[in-house]
C-alpha positions as CSV (number, residue, x, y, z in Angstrom):
1,M,0.0,0.0,0.0
2,D,1.2,3.5,-0.8
3,A,1.9,5.7,2.3
4,F,-0.7,3.5,4.0
5,Y,-1.5,5.3,7.3
6,A,-1.1,8.8,5.8
7,S,-3.3,7.8,2.8
8,I,-6.1,6.6,5.1
9,E,-6.0,9.9,7.0
10,Q,-6.2,11.8,3.7
11,R,-9.1,9.6,2.6
12,E,-10.9,10.2,5.9
13,R,-10.3,13.9,5.8
14,P,-10.5,15.2,2.2
15,E,-9.1,18.6,3.3
16,L,-5.7,16.9,3.9
17,R,-5.4,15.7,0.3
18,G,-2.4,17.3,-1.4
19,K,-0.9,18.3,2.0
20,P,2.2,16.9,3.7
21,V,0.6,14.5,6.2
22,I,2.9,12.8,8.8
23,V,1.5,10.1,11.1
24,G,3.0,9.1,14.4
25,A,5.2,12.1,15.3
26,S,2.6,14.3,16.9
27,S,4.6,14.7,20.2
28,A,8.1,15.6,21.2
29,R,9.4,12.0,21.3
30,G,7.2,10.6,18.5
31,V,8.5,8.7,15.6
32,V,7.2,8.9,12.0
33,A,5.0,5.9,11.3
34,A,4.1,7.1,7.8
35,A,4.5,10.1,5.6
36,S,2.5,11.1,2.6
37,Y,4.2,11.6,-0.7
38,E,3.8,15.3,-0.3
39,A,5.8,15.1,3.0
40,R,8.4,12.8,1.4
41,V,9.4,15.6,-0.9
42,F,10.8,17.4,2.1
43,G,12.8,14.3,3.1
44,V,10.5,13.0,5.8
45,R,10.7,9.2,6.0
46,S,9.2,6.4,8.2
47,A,11.1,5.8,11.5
48,M,12.5,9.3,11.5
49,P,12.4,11.1,14.9
50,G,9.6,13.6,15.1
51,F,11.8,16.6,15.9
52,R,13.8,15.9,12.7
53,A,10.5,15.6,10.6
54,R,9.4,19.0,12.0
55,E,12.7,20.6,11.0
56,L,12.4,19.3,7.5
57,C,8.7,20.0,7.1
58,P,7.5,22.6,9.6
59,D,4.2,23.1,7.7
60,G,3.4,19.4,7.8
61,V,0.2,18.1,9.3
62,F,1.2,15.9,12.2
63,L,-1.4,13.4,13.3
64,P,-1.5,10.6,16.0
65,G,-1.8,7.1,14.7
66,R,-5.2,5.3,14.7
67,M,-4.1,1.7,14.6
68,A,-7.6,0.2,15.0
69,L,-8.7,2.0,11.8
70,Y,-5.6,1.0,9.9
71,A,-6.0,-2.6,11.0
72,E,-9.7,-2.5,9.8
73,V,-8.6,-1.2,6.3
74,S,-5.8,-3.8,6.2
75,A,-8.4,-6.5,6.7
76,Q,-10.4,-5.2,3.8
77,V,-7.3,-5.2,1.6
78,H,-6.5,-8.8,2.5
79,E,-10.1,-9.8,1.7
80,V,-9.4,-8.5,-1.8
81,F,-6.2,-10.6,-1.9
82,L,-8.2,-13.7,-1.2
83,E,-10.2,-13.1,-4.3
84,F,-6.9,-13.7,-6.3
85,T,-5.2,-16.4,-4.3
86,P,-5.3,-18.2,-0.9
87,Q,-1.5,-18.2,-0.9
88,I,-0.8,-15.0,1.1
89,Q,2.1,-14.2,3.4
90,P,1.5,-11.0,5.3
91,L,4.5,-8.8,6.1
92,A,2.7,-6.0,7.9
93,L,-0.6,-4.2,7.8
94,D,0.3,-2.7,4.5
95,E,2.3,-5.3,2.7
96,A,2.1,-9.0,1.7
97,F,3.5,-11.5,-0.7
98,L,1.0,-13.4,-2.9
99,D,1.7,-16.5,-4.9
100,V,-0.5,-16.1,-8.0
101,T,0.9,-18.9,-10.0
102,G,-2.4,-20.8,-9.9
103,S,-4.5,-17.7,-10.8
104,L,-2.7,-16.5,-13.9
105,H,-4.8,-18.5,-16.4
106,F,-7.9,-16.6,-15.3
107,F,-6.4,-13.3,-16.4
108,G,-4.2,-14.2,-19.3
109,S,-1.0,-12.5,-18.1
110,P,0.7,-11.3,-14.9
111,R,0.2,-7.6,-15.9
112,A,-3.5,-8.2,-16.4
113,L,-3.8,-9.8,-13.0
114,G,-1.8,-7.0,-11.3
115,A,-4.0,-4.4,-12.9
116,A,-7.2,-6.2,-11.8
117,L,-5.9,-6.4,-8.3
118,K,-5.1,-2.7,-8.2
119,R,-8.6,-1.9,-9.5
120,R,-10.3,-4.1,-6.9
121,V,-8.3,-2.6,-4.0
122,K,-9.1,0.9,-5.2
123,E,-12.8,0.1,-5.5
124,R,-12.9,-1.4,-2.0
125,T,-10.8,1.1,-0.1
126,Q,-10.4,4.2,-2.3
127,L,-6.6,3.7,-1.8
128,N,-3.7,3.0,-4.1
129,V,-1.7,-0.2,-4.0
130,S,1.6,-0.7,-5.8
131,V,2.2,-4.2,-7.3
132,G,5.4,-5.9,-8.4
133,L,5.2,-9.3,-10.1
134,A,8.4,-11.4,-10.6
135,P,9.6,-15.0,-10.4
136,S,10.7,-14.6,-6.8
137,K,9.7,-12.7,-3.6
138,L,13.0,-10.8,-3.5
139,V,12.6,-9.5,-7.0
140,A,8.9,-8.8,-6.7
141,K,9.5,-6.7,-3.6
142,I,12.2,-4.6,-5.4
143,A,10.0,-4.2,-8.5
144,C,7.1,-3.1,-6.3
145,T,9.2,-0.5,-4.4
146,N,10.7,0.8,-7.7
147,S,7.2,1.3,-9.1
148,K,5.8,3.4,-6.3
149,P,3.5,5.3,-6.0
150,D,0.5,3.6,-7.6
151,G,2.8,1.4,-9.7
152,L,2.6,-1.9,-11.5
153,A,5.8,-3.6,-12.5
154,V,6.3,-6.9,-14.1
155,V,9.8,-8.5,-14.2
156,T,10.3,-11.6,-16.3
157,E,13.1,-14.1,-15.6
158,P,15.4,-12.8,-18.4
159,E,15.0,-9.3,-17.0
160,V,16.0,-10.1,-13.4
161,R,19.8,-9.6,-13.7
162,A,19.5,-6.3,-15.5
163,L,17.2,-4.9,-12.8
164,L,19.4,-6.0,-9.9
165,E,22.9,-5.4,-11.2
166,P,23.0,-1.6,-10.6
167,L,21.1,-1.5,-7.3
168,P,23.0,-0.2,-4.2
169,I,24.0,-3.1,-1.9
170,R,22.1,-1.6,1.0
171,R,18.8,-2.7,-0.7
172,L,19.7,-6.4,-0.5
173,W,17.8,-8.4,2.1
174,G,19.7,-8.7,5.4
175,I,22.3,-5.9,4.6
176,G,22.0,-3.2,7.3
177,P,23.8,0.1,7.4
178,T,26.9,-1.2,9.2
179,T,27.3,-4.2,6.9
180,A,26.8,-2.0,3.8
181,E,29.6,0.3,5.0
182,K,31.9,-2.6,5.4
183,L,31.1,-4.0,1.9
184,V,31.6,-0.6,0.3
185,A,35.0,-0.4,2.0
186,C,35.7,-3.7,0.2
187,G,34.7,-2.2,-3.1
188,I,31.3,-3.8,-3.1
189,Q,28.8,-1.1,-3.9
190,T,26.1,-2.8,-6.0
191,F,24.3,-6.1,-6.3
192,G,26.4,-6.8,-9.4
193,D,29.6,-6.3,-7.5
194,L,28.6,-8.8,-4.8
195,A,27.3,-11.3,-7.4
196,R,30.7,-11.4,-9.2
197,V,33.2,-11.1,-6.3
198,D,35.2,-14.0,-5.0
199,P,33.3,-15.1,-1.8
200,I,36.5,-15.4,0.1
201,A,37.0,-11.7,-0.3
202,V,33.8,-10.9,1.6
203,R,33.5,-13.9,3.9
204,E,34.9,-11.8,6.9
205,V,32.0,-9.4,6.4
206,L,29.2,-11.7,5.5
207,G,30.2,-14.8,7.4
208,E,28.8,-18.2,6.6
209,R,25.9,-16.7,4.7
210,V,28.1,-15.2,2.0
211,H,26.8,-17.7,-0.6
212,Q,23.2,-17.0,0.2
213,F,23.8,-13.3,-0.1
214,Q,25.5,-13.8,-3.5
215,Q,22.5,-15.9,-4.7
216,W,20.1,-13.1,-3.7
217,A,22.3,-10.6,-5.5
218,R,21.9,-12.6,-8.6
219,G,18.1,-12.8,-8.1
220,Q,18.1,-16.4,-7.0
221,D,15.5,-16.7,-4.3
222,D,13.4,-19.9,-4.1
223,S,11.7,-19.2,-0.8
224,P,8.0,-20.0,-1.0
225,V,5.1,-17.8,0.0
226,E,4.4,-19.2,3.5
227,S,0.7,-18.6,4.0
228,E,0.5,-20.8,7.1
229,R,3.6,-19.4,8.8
230,L,3.3,-19.2,12.5
231,A,4.3,-15.8,13.9
232,K,7.5,-16.0,15.9
233,S,6.6,-13.3,18.5
234,C,3.9,-10.9,19.5
235,G,4.7,-7.6,21.3
236,E,3.8,-4.0,22.1
237,E,5.9,-1.1,23.2
238,S,5.6,2.6,23.9
239,T,7.8,5.7,24.1
240,F,7.0,8.1,26.9
241,E,6.6,11.9,26.7
242,T,9.3,12.2,29.4
243,D,11.6,9.7,31.0
244,V,9.9,7.6,33.7
245,L,11.1,5.6,36.7
246,Q,8.1,5.8,39.1
247,R,6.8,2.4,40.0
248,E,3.2,3.3,39.3
249,V,3.9,4.4,35.8
250,V,6.1,1.4,35.0
251,S,3.4,-0.9,36.4
252,A,0.6,0.7,34.4
253,A,2.6,0.5,31.2
254,I,3.7,-3.1,31.6
255,T,0.2,-4.1,32.6
256,A,-1.4,-2.4,29.6
257,H,1.1,-3.9,27.2
258,S,0.7,-7.4,28.7
259,E,-3.1,-7.3,28.4
260,A,-2.9,-6.1,24.8
261,V,-0.4,-8.8,23.8
262,A,-2.4,-11.4,25.6
263,A,-5.6,-10.4,23.8
264,R,-3.9,-10.6,20.4
265,L,-2.5,-14.0,21.2
266,R,-6.0,-15.3,22.2
267,R,-7.6,-13.9,19.0
268,A,-4.9,-15.7,17.0
269,E,-5.4,-18.9,19.1
270,L,-1.8,-18.8,20.2
271,R,0.1,-19.0,23.5
272,G,3.8,-18.5,24.3
273,W,6.6,-19.8,26.4
274,T,9.0,-16.8,26.8
275,V,8.2,-13.3,28.1
276,T,10.6,-10.5,27.2
277,L,10.8,-7.0,28.7
278,K,12.3,-4.3,26.5
279,I,13.8,-1.2,28.2
280,K,15.3,1.8,26.5
281,L,17.2,4.1,28.9
282,G,16.7,7.8,28.7
283,T,20.3,9.0,28.8
284,R,22.2,9.1,25.5
285,R,25.6,7.4,25.3
286,G,28.1,8.5,22.6
287,S,27.9,8.5,18.9
288,L,29.9,7.7,15.8
289,P,32.2,10.5,14.5
290,G,30.5,13.0,12.2
291,R,26.9,11.8,13.0
292,T,24.1,13.8,14.6
293,Q,21.1,12.8,16.6
294,G,18.5,11.1,14.5
295,E,21.0,9.8,11.9
296,P,22.3,6.2,11.8
297,G,25.1,6.0,14.2
298,G,24.0,9.2,16.0
299,P,23.7,9.4,19.9
300,R,22.5,6.1,21.2
301,Y,19.9,5.3,23.9
302,P,21.0,2.0,25.5
303,L,18.5,-0.8,24.9
304,L,18.2,-3.6,27.4
305,S,16.1,-6.7,27.3
306,R,15.3,-9.3,30.0
307,S,13.6,-12.6,29.2
308,R,12.2,-15.5,31.2
309,S,10.8,-18.9,30.0
310,L,7.6,-20.1,31.7
311,D,6.9,-23.6,33.0
312,V,3.7,-23.6,30.9
313,P,2.8,-21.5,27.8
314,T,0.2,-18.8,28.3
315,N,-1.9,-16.1,26.7
316,D,-3.0,-14.7,30.1
317,G,-2.4,-11.0,30.6
318,R,-2.1,-11.2,34.4
319,M,0.7,-13.8,34.2
320,L,2.5,-11.8,31.5
321,A,2.4,-8.6,33.6
322,Q,3.5,-10.5,36.7
323,V,6.6,-11.9,34.9
324,A,7.4,-8.6,33.2
325,L,7.3,-6.7,36.5
326,E,9.5,-9.3,38.1
327,L,12.0,-8.8,35.2
328,W,11.8,-5.1,35.8
329,D,12.6,-5.5,39.5
330,E,15.5,-7.8,38.7
331,A,17.0,-5.4,36.2
332,G,17.5,-2.9,39.0
333,I,17.0,0.2,36.7
334,D,18.1,3.3,38.6
335,E,17.6,6.0,35.8
336,G,14.7,7.2,33.8
337,V,13.6,5.1,30.8
338,R,12.1,6.4,27.6
339,L,10.6,3.2,26.3
340,L,9.1,0.0,27.7
341,G,7.9,-3.0,25.8
342,V,6.5,-6.5,26.5
343,S,6.6,-9.4,24.0
344,V,6.0,-13.1,24.0
345,S,7.9,-15.6,21.8
346,R,8.2,-19.4,21.2
347,L,4.5,-19.4,20.2
348,E,2.4,-22.4,19.6
349,P,-1.3,-23.1,18.9
350,S,-3.4,-22.8,22.0
351,Q,-5.8,-25.6,20.9
352,G,-3.3,-28.3,21.8
353,P,-3.0,-30.1,25.2
354,L,-1.5,-28.2,28.1
355,Q,0.5,-29.7,30.9
356,L,-1.3,-28.8,34.1
357,D,0.7,-27.1,36.8
358,L,0.6,-28.5,40.3
359,F,-1.9,-26.1,41.9
360,G,-3.9,-25.2,38.8
361,K,-3.4,-21.5,39.1
362,Q,-2.6,-21.1,35.4
363,Q,-5.8,-22.7,34.3
364,R,-8.0,-20.6,36.7
365,S,-6.5,-17.3,35.7
366,D,-6.8,-18.1,31.9
367,R,-10.6,-18.0,32.2
368,L,-10.8,-14.3,32.7
369,G,-9.0,-13.3,29.4
370,P,-11.9,-14.4,27.1
371,V,-14.4,-12.6,29.2
372,L,-12.4,-9.4,28.9
373,D,-12.1,-9.9,25.2
374,A,-15.9,-10.3,24.8
375,I,-16.6,-7.1,26.8
376,Q,-14.1,-5.1,24.8
377,D,-15.4,-6.5,21.5
378,R,-18.8,-5.3,22.4
379,F,-18.1,-2.0,24.1
380,G,-14.7,-1.1,22.7
381,R,-11.1,-1.2,23.9
382,G,-10.8,0.5,27.3
383,A,-14.4,-0.4,28.4
384,I,-12.8,-2.7,31.0
385,T,-9.2,-3.3,31.9
386,R,-7.3,-5.3,34.5
387,A,-6.0,-3.1,37.4
388,A,-2.3,-2.3,37.4
389,E,-0.2,-3.0,40.4
390,A,-0.2,0.7,41.0
391,P,-2.6,2.4,38.6
392,A,-1.5,5.6,36.8
393,K,-2.2,7.3,33.5
394,V,0.2,6.3,30.8
395,T,0.4,8.5,27.6
396,P,2.8,6.9,25.2
397,T,3.8,8.9,22.2
398,L,4.1,5.9,19.9
399,Q,2.6,2.5,20.3
400,R,3.7,-0.3,18.0
401,K,0.6,-2.3,17.3
402,M,-0.7,-4.4,14.5
403,G,-4.4,-4.5,15.5
404,T,-5.1,-8.2,15.9
405,K,-2.2,-9.1,13.7
406,L,0.9,-10.7,15.0
407,T,4.3,-9.4,13.9
408,E,7.6,-11.1,13.4
C-alpha cells in the first residue's frame, strides 16, 4: 500500500489531500510511522524522529496514529487478496506476498492480474496499492518498491539480472547500514559487485551466509510464499513523553502492554513460552564520529532486554504482567527510561493439550481473558481493563501495534 497510514488519513479527511501528512510524530518523542508523498518531498521518512521531521517539514500536518482504523482497512485489503489467491504471506498491515501462479490462467498475463488487483483494492478502499510481479519474492518486492507510487511492474526471468545489477548493496535483504559500509569499504557497492566477487574476499563481512547473499544478489530466491507461517513473536511497546522511573507508571505501562499482547494471542489462538521485557534508557551514550542525533550512528539510547521462559505456555495477561514486572525489578534500573515494551515468543497453537501445573493457578486465571475480550469486542477497547499493580495514567507517544495481527 502507498503511504498507507497517511493515505487513510487523507481519505478520511479530504481537506488533507495534497498536503504533507505525517502520522505518528505528533509529540516531542514521537517517531514517524508514515509520511504522505507530499511530505516525502521534504525528506520525511518512516522511523524518523519527530523533531527531525518538523525541522524538514515545519508546515506538515502531524497526526497521532489510529491503529484500529488502519487494521480494519488492512483486513479489507486482505479480503481482496483472497479473491486472487489463498497463498498470502502478510509482512505487515500494508504489505504482503501473494503466490498467484495458480490464478494467472484466469487473467491471461501477470500484468492483467496485477491491474485487476489494483482496481479491486481501489474500488474497495479508495486507496492505491503498488504491485510488483516477478519469479521470486525478492525481485517482486524490489520491483514493487521501484514502481511506487501507484505502480505496476512486471519483471520476467530474463530481466532479473538487468534490474538487480546496478542497485546499491544496501537494498539487499539482510544488509544493514553497518554491513553495507563494510562492503563498500571492500569495493562492493552494487548487487552486481557482490554477485561477481570471490566469496573469500567478503566472507569476513558476511560470514557463513556469503553464498546466500550472493545468490540473492543474482536474483536467485526460491523461498516460497508461506501462507500458514506461525508468527515468531507478539509484542507491544511505547515511548513516553518524558523519562519515567516511578513504579506506578512502569506498572501501568507493563500491565497495559501485557493485556494487549495477551488479547492478540487469544484472538490468533496462540500462546507463548517466553516473556521479554524491553527497556530503553533515557540518557544518551556516545555516537559515531560525524553523526548527529537522528542519523544512523548518532547518539544512542542504551537498549536492554530481559527474558524468562515459563513452566507452561500462556496467553493470560495477568501472568505476562507479573513476569514482566519481576523482570523489571530484577533489572534494577536506577535511571529514567524512555521506552518500555512487552513481548511473547516461542509461540504455539493454543488448541493443543496443556501440561497442568501442580496447583492449577494457570488454568483458573486463563478463564478471565476471554471474558475481557468479549466485553471489549462489544463495548470497545478500554471499556474494561485489569487493574495495574499501582494504577497511573500512561500516555505513550508511539505504540507499535498491528491490531489483531501478529508481527515477526
